[in-house]
C-alpha positions, -999 to +999 in steps of 0.1 A: +842-321-127+842-334-089+823-341-061+821-307-049+808-294-081+779-316-081+771-306-047+773-267-056+751-271-084+723-292-067+725-267-036+726-236-057+690-247-074+678-259-040+672-294-052+673-325-034+697-353-042+667-372-056+654-342-078+691-336-089+692-372-100+660-370-120+670-337-139+703-353-149+689-389-156+706-408-133+700-428-099+695-410-065+722-438-050+751-425-078+744-388-067+746-395-029+776-418-033+794-390-056+789-365-031+801-384-001+831-391-020+827-433-026+820-428-064+840-405-086+823-383-112+822-404-146+827-388-180+787-400-186+778-384-153+795-352-162+783-352-198+744-354-183+750-328-159+767-301-185+736-311-207+710-307-179+723-275-168+734-261-202+772-260-191+805-255-210+842-262-200+842-224-192+813-227-170+829-258-155+860-237-147+842-208-132+821-230-108+854-249-099+871-217-089+840-203-070+841-237-050+876-236-044+873-197-030+840-212-007+863-237+006+891-213+016+863-194+039+866-165+017+838-143-001+843-150-037+857-121-059+879-103-031 
């Protein structure tokens, strides 16, 4: 899991960084630092995010593919 996935999930649910942090039970500062690339997604944070959004490794893989397509500027599924 990386910063792009964190930001994608947060924005997909129209959440602020504070709301996202409350949901995953971590500090707002951690989410802010992760999103700007000053902190890496720890295994603990990844676990919390997966639990909060009921995600498994396959879901993360799918999200990673979507984020990759978005970053290319191409519509997904083309």
